[in-house]
LUMPASE-260309 format. One line per 8 residues: number of its first residue (from 1); their letters; for each residue y, x, z of N, C-alpha, C, O. Coordinates in Angstrom, 3 decimals, m for minus. Each point is the difference from the previous one (the first is absolute). Last residue first. Example, Ala and Ser with C-alpha at 12.3 -4.5 7.8 and 13.67 -1.06 7.14 Angstrom:
BEGIN
2 = sa = m2.250 12.850 7.080 1.190 0.820 0.060 1.090 m0.770 0.730 1.108 0.509 0.169; m6.828 m0.219 m0.239 1.190 m0.890 0.000 1.200 0.900 0.000 m0.019 1.036 0.665 .
//
This chain:
BEGIN
55 = sdtdafdv = 20.002 39.815 12.482 0.122 0.542 1.355 1.438 m0.037 0.423 0.326 0.412 1.114; m4.328 m2.068 m5.170 1.343 m0.119 0.567 m0.003 0.654 1.365 m0.994 m0.058 0.724; m2.244 0.682 m5.422 0.140 m0.205 1.441 1.456 m0.127 0.372 0.849 0.666 m0.593; m4.754 m0.457 m3.787 1.372 m0.354 0.359 0.075 m0.278 1.491 m0.701 m0.875 0.507; m2.575 3.893 m3.944 m0.056 m0.942 1.115 1.425 m0.226 0.478 0.679 0.956 0.377; m2.883 0.713 m5.298 1.031 0.168 1.013 m0.160 m1.074 1.054 m0.090 m1.185 m0.323; m3.073 3.949 m3.707 0.329 m1.236 0.702 1.054 0.313 1.053 m0.015 1.071 0.608; m3.082 1.065 m5.175 1.160 0.145 0.875 0.330 m1.348 0.616 0.053 m1.014 m0.697 .
47 = iprgrtyv = m4.778 3.224 m1.083 0.875 m1.145 m0.230 1.132 0.103 1.008 m0.240 0.048 1.206; m3.797 3.483 m3.467 0.992 m0.375 1.022 0.842 m1.190 m0.442 0.456 m0.064 m1.142; m5.730 1.277 m0.133 1.364 m0.001 m0.532 0.980 m0.400 1.093 m0.228 m0.976 0.714; m4.639 1.076 m0.191 0.485 1.342 m0.249 1.410 0.093 m0.537 0.528 1.102 m0.147; m2.633 m5.300 1.317 m0.867 0.666 m0.976 0.543 1.371 m0.392 m0.064 0.392 m1.165; 3.396 m2.324 3.975 m0.967 m0.960 m0.498 m0.774 0.666 m1.128 0.578 0.336 m1.034; 3.063 0.966 5.410 m0.840 0.417 m1.114 m0.978 m1.112 m0.346 m0.662 m0.559 0.875; 5.820 1.095 1.541 m1.306 m0.648 0.077 m0.791 0.415 m1.237 0.516 m0.039 m1.117 .
39 = rmyvflhi = 4.138 1.499 4.187 m0.761 0.218 m1.223 m1.397 m0.570 0.208 m0.693 0.354 0.954; 6.040 m1.087 1.157 m1.433 0.083 0.237 m0.686 0.232 m1.338 0.442 m0.518 m1.026; 4.819 0.514 3.595 m0.821 0.288 m1.167 m1.460 0.110 0.405 m0.338 0.720 0.940; 4.678 m3.509 1.181 m1.002 1.010 0.311 m0.920 0.144 m1.202 m0.567 m0.977 m0.489; 5.774 m0.813 1.656 m1.100 m0.194 m0.929 m0.973 1.148 0.232 0.350 1.162 m0.204; 3.851 m3.626 3.306 m0.858 1.105 m0.413 m1.019 m0.459 m1.026 m0.539 m1.103 0.084; 5.635 m0.176 2.249 m1.116 m0.601 m0.711 m0.834 1.147 m0.555 0.513 0.811 m0.771; 3.322 m1.515 5.102 m0.448 0.667 m1.212 m1.184 m0.742 m0.581 m0.668 m0.766 0.692 .
31 = sahdkagi = 5.329 0.013 2.826 m1.407 m0.237 m0.283 m0.365 0.646 m1.332 0.832 0.114 m0.900; 3.611 m0.263 2.771 m0.800 1.142 0.417 m1.484 m0.202 m0.288 m0.786 0.938 0.129; 4.446 m4.126 m0.690 m0.055 0.929 m1.124 m0.828 1.231 0.336 m0.188 0.868 m0.852; 0.991 m6.232 2.535 m0.594 1.270 0.407 m0.156 0.905 m1.217 m0.861 m0.236 m0.847; 2.461 m4.487 1.224 0.997 1.062 m0.145 m0.546 1.376 0.370 0.766 0.959 0.096; m3.403 m4.965 0.274 0.525 m0.018 m1.360 0.966 1.142 m0.252 0.109 0.476 m1.130; m4.098 0.050 4.856 1.186 m0.805 m0.261 0.498 0.113 m1.431 m0.349 0.942 m0.712; m4.685 m0.521 2.854 1.018 0.870 m0.582 1.169 m0.886 m0.398 m0.163 m0.934 m0.784 .
23 = irnsasck = m3.917 0.318 4.641 0.741 m0.573 m1.119 1.078 0.976 m0.446 0.747 0.533 0.820; m5.476 1.060 1.469 1.332 m0.503 0.347 0.683 m0.535 m1.249 m0.282 0.452 m1.109; m4.135 1.882 1.727 m0.008 m1.462 m0.082 1.327 m0.613 0.445 0.043 m1.161 0.407; m1.602 5.951 m1.049 0.341 m0.506 1.330 0.029 m1.525 0.077 0.140 m0.554 1.090; m1.530 2.849 m5.173 m0.436 0.889 1.080 0.248 m0.610 1.372 m0.887 0.015 0.854; 2.240 m2.141 m4.973 m1.457 m0.007 0.090 m0.507 0.871 1.144 m1.109 m0.213 0.492; 5.803 m2.676 m0.929 m0.497 1.367 m0.076 m1.517 m0.029 0.177 m0.512 m0.630 0.925; 3.321 m3.551 m2.961 m0.501 0.574 1.243 m0.514 1.403 m0.277 m0.573 0.280 m1.053 .
15 = rpvyldvf = 4.398 m4.090 m1.235 m1.132 0.908 m0.162 m0.405 0.534 1.362 0.814 0.059 0.922; 1.742 m4.945 m2.394 0.067 1.319 0.629 m1.270 0.810 m0.245 m1.101 m0.544 m0.086; 3.604 m3.255 m2.903 m1.286 0.166 0.661 m0.007 1.395 0.617 0.002 0.987 m0.735; 3.823 m4.748 m1.261 m0.296 1.360 0.441 m1.332 0.006 0.734 m0.193 m0.742 0.963; 1.730 m3.263 m2.854 0.739 0.902 m0.861 m0.323 1.449 0.337 0.050 0.858 m0.881; m3.381 m5.236 1.484 0.952 0.859 0.693 0.697 0.892 m1.012 m0.606 0.428 m0.983; m2.261 m5.532 1.235 0.261 1.272 m0.680 1.039 0.773 0.803 0.857 m0.593 0.656; m4.343 m4.126 m0.504 0.859 0.921 0.729 0.108 1.320 m0.764 m1.011 0.604 m0.358 .
7 = egadnqm = 0.209 m5.606 m1.843 m0.678 1.203 0.461 0.993 0.898 0.726 1.168 0.091 m0.380; m0.267 m4.367 m1.960 m0.310 m0.092 1.416 m0.738 1.199 0.555 m0.424 m0.019 1.156; 2.396 m0.866 m5.654 m1.362 m0.509 0.143 m0.425 m0.115 1.460 m1.108 m0.453 0.284; 5.365 2.301 m1.570 m0.036 m1.415 m0.385 m1.387 m0.623 0.156 m0.116 m1.210 0.197; 1.054 5.370 2.968 0.405 m0.254 m1.376 m0.135 m1.485 m0.309 m0.297 m0.794 0.893; 1.374 3.310 4.028 m0.980 m0.672 m0.841 0.542 m0.152 m1.412 1.205 m0.155 m0.202; m0.552 3.304 5.106 0.611 m0.569 m1.166 m1.100 m0.600 m0.871 m1.083 0.574 m0.116 .
//
């Protein structure tokens, strides 16, 4: 599909599983989204950071 400027655009962009590299379907309700907690220290102070992963 193209917009008025002639650029290709899609209404749906499929997601891929980061572990198996398979395409996750639009109707897949069994897929999960994980947030992994990591603690990083800078000059002795903890900085909270979240690593975003799809599976």
